N, C-alpha and C positions, 0 to 999 in steps of 0.2 A: 472516490473517497480521498480524504487527506491522508498523509503519511502518519499523522498523529492517531487517527482512527485505526489505520491498519496496524500500527504498533500496539495499541491498547487491546484490540481484538485478538491479535496474534498472541500477545502475552496471556490473555484470558484462555485462549484455546490450549496453549502450551501448559497451563496450570493443571490440566487434567492428567498430565503425565509427569509428575514431579520427580520420579526416579528414572525416567527414560528420556534423555536429552534428544535422541534421534526422533523419537515419536513426537516430542514437544516441538521440534523444528518442523516436522511434517505437518502437524496440526496448525502451527502458525502460518506456514506457507499456504496450506489449503484454505485457511480462513481468508486470505487475501482475495481469492477468486470468488469465494462464497459471498462476501460483502460487496465486491465490485459488481456483482450481478444485480444488486439492488439499485433502483433509481437513486441518484445522489448528485451532489454538487462537488466539484473540485475546481482548483484554480488553473488546471492545465491549459484551458483555452486562453488564459490571460498571460501565459508565459510568452515572452517576446522572442526567444531563441528557437522556438519550435517552428519547423517548416512542414506544414501539413500537406499531404498528398491525398486529396479526397478520393481520387480514383483508385489509388493503391495504398490503403492504410498501412500496409507493411513497409512502405517506403518513406514513412514519416521520419524526420530527422531533427536533431537539435544542433544548431550551428554554434560552434565555439567562437566567442567574441565578447564584446562588452555587454550585450544583452544576456549572454549566457552567464556572465558573472552575477548580474542582477538576479537572474532566475535561480542560480545556485544558492544565493543568500536566502531566497524565499523557500526553496526546497530544503536546504540545510536547516533553516530555522524550524520548519515544520517537523522534520525528522528529530531534531534535538528536543523539541517540545514533547514529541511522542515518547522519547526515551526517558525524559525527566518524569513525565506523568506515569510512565510504566513503573518506575521505581517507587513513586508515591503510592500507586495502586498496589504494588507488591507488598509494601510495608503495611498499608491499611488492611489488605486482605490476607496478610500473613502467607504470601506466596514466596517461594524461593526466588530471590532476586536474580540468580543465575538462570533459572528456567524462564522467568519472566523476560529476561534479556534475550535469551534464545528465541522465544516466541515473538517478541517485538521485532527483532532483526529479521526473522523469517517472514513475518507479516509484511515487511517493507521490501524484502528481497526481490519479489517479482517486478516491482517498478525499477529497481536498480538494474535488473537483467534486461528490462525493456530499453533503458538508456544504452546499455552495452550493445544490444541488438541494433539500435539506431546507428551506432558508430561503426559497427563491423558488418552490416548486412550485405555489403558487396565484397566480402573477403572470403577466404577459405574456411573461416570458422562459422560462417553464417548458418550452415545446416544444423549445427549443434543447438542453436537458439531459435531457429525458425518455427519449429513445432510449438514451443512454449509461447512464442510471440503470437502465432496464429490463434492459439487457445485464449490468450489474454485478450486479443481483439474480439474474438467470438463472444467471450463472456460479457464484454461491454457493448456488444452490438445492440443497437436499438436504444441504448442508454441516452443518446442524444435526443431522441424523440421524447423521452420521459425525464430529461434533465430538469432539475428544479433550480430555482433561484438560490442565491447563497444563503438567505435567511432560513428558508424551508429546508434546504439541503444540509446546512450545518446543524439545524435543530434536529433533523432526523438522525444525523450521526451522533449527536449528544444523547438522544433517546436510546439509540442502539447501545452505546457504551454504558449508559446508566442501567439499562435492562440487563446487560451482561454482568455488571458489578452486583446488581441485586441477586441474580442467580448464583453468583459465586459466594455472596455473603451467606446465603441460606442453603448451601449444598452440604 
């Protein structure tokens, strides 16, 4: 899934807990894994700085360099779009912008932690993130077999977000 989708779905999940920011965060965080389990398209395979280890997926890395800067612009733009659309959706749906922001951030957070894991997996801190990373990989396992092209994948993500917006409009 794109970070935009994760942000919007995370904000929607958080909106069910408008008075409880910790539960809102937990709902946004959990939503990440729930929608990652769906067949989808994302641009990760097109990032140039990723060094895949097909034998040991836990040893994948992102190399810092000029390709990383290009990838950072793509990832940052995706996240920024997600946050902008989160505020627009919060305004339209009359959701607390603070809770929407908590949910959007939490929805994106597992992918940020994945990057942190890539950079520290050979250090003393690795055990703290290894279980989460294993779970993240497990959730997406088999996704490659079911991965859709970008048109169908982005269309599915748009339908997912539209469906959630409709549910929120009529709750």
